C-alpha positions as CSV (number, residue, x, y, z in Angstrom):
1,M,17.3,-59.2,-24.4
2,I,19.8,-59.2,-21.5
3,E,18.4,-62.5,-20.2
4,K,18.9,-64.2,-23.5
5,Q,22.5,-63.1,-23.6
6,I,23.2,-64.4,-20.1
7,I,21.6,-67.7,-20.9
8,D,23.6,-68.0,-24.2
9,Q,26.8,-67.1,-22.3
10,R,26.1,-69.8,-19.6
11,V,25.3,-72.4,-22.2
12,R,28.4,-71.7,-24.3
13,N,30.4,-71.8,-21.1
14,I,29.2,-75.3,-20.3
15,V,30.3,-76.5,-23.8
16,D,33.7,-74.9,-23.4
17,K,34.3,-76.0,-19.8
18,Y,33.2,-79.7,-20.2
19,P,34.1,-80.6,-23.8
20,E,34.1,-84.3,-22.9
21,W,30.4,-84.2,-22.4
22,F,29.9,-83.3,-26.1
23,E,32.5,-85.6,-27.7
24,D,29.8,-87.7,-29.3
25,L,28.4,-84.7,-31.1
26,S,30.0,-83.1,-34.1
27,D,27.3,-80.5,-34.8
28,D,27.7,-77.3,-32.8
29,D,23.9,-76.8,-32.7
30,R,23.5,-80.2,-30.9
31,K,26.2,-79.3,-28.4
32,I,24.4,-76.1,-27.6
33,S,21.1,-78.0,-27.4
34,R,22.6,-80.5,-24.9
35,A,24.2,-77.7,-22.9
36,F,20.9,-75.8,-22.7
37,L,19.2,-79.0,-21.5
38,L,21.9,-79.4,-18.8
39,L,21.4,-75.8,-17.7
40,G,17.6,-76.3,-17.6
41,V,17.8,-79.5,-15.6
42,S,20.4,-78.0,-13.2
43,S,18.3,-74.9,-12.7
44,E,15.0,-76.8,-12.3
45,L,16.4,-79.3,-9.7
46,D,18.7,-76.7,-8.1
47,I,21.8,-78.9,-8.6
48,E,25.2,-78.3,-10.3
49,V,25.6,-79.1,-14.0
50,T,28.2,-81.7,-12.9
51,E,25.3,-83.6,-11.2
52,A,22.8,-82.8,-14.0
53,I,24.9,-84.6,-16.6
54,T,24.3,-87.9,-14.8
55,L,20.5,-87.4,-15.4
56,I,20.7,-86.8,-19.1
57,T,19.5,-89.5,-21.4
58,D,20.2,-87.7,-24.6
59,G,20.8,-90.2,-27.4
60,R,19.5,-92.0,-30.4
61,H,17.4,-94.6,-28.6
62,D,16.2,-92.5,-25.6
63,A,12.5,-92.7,-26.6
64,A,12.4,-88.9,-26.7
65,I,13.2,-88.7,-23.0
66,D,15.9,-86.1,-22.3
67,A,16.5,-86.4,-18.5
68,I,15.3,-88.6,-15.6
69,Q,15.4,-87.8,-11.9
70,F,13.9,-90.1,-9.2
71,N,13.0,-88.9,-5.8
72,M,13.6,-92.0,-3.6
73,T,11.6,-90.6,-0.7
74,S,8.5,-90.2,-2.9
75,L,9.1,-93.6,-4.5
76,L,9.4,-95.3,-1.1
77,H,6.4,-93.5,0.3
78,S,4.3,-94.6,-2.7
79,F,5.6,-98.2,-2.3
80,K,4.6,-98.2,1.4
81,L,1.1,-96.9,0.6
82,S,0.6,-99.6,-2.1
83,I,1.6,-102.3,0.5
84,R,-0.9,-100.9,3.0
85,E,-3.7,-100.9,0.5
86,S,-3.1,-104.6,-0.4
């Protein structure tokens, strides 16, 4: 139960600390949902939430994609491999 309380506290802290990130949302549940997404992305990628917000694609026409992060090193490596195979 403690873990849920800590996560809830961190999520609500994001909503309170960065209200401009939630201006397009009038529903508190949607604000909490976006903040939870931000916390999850920042935790998974080991980045600050201020960086995670740039990866969020949350919106009406986002094709159900919530966040995107590209690794340029992997992308360039894949590109080099495909050139060699040609």
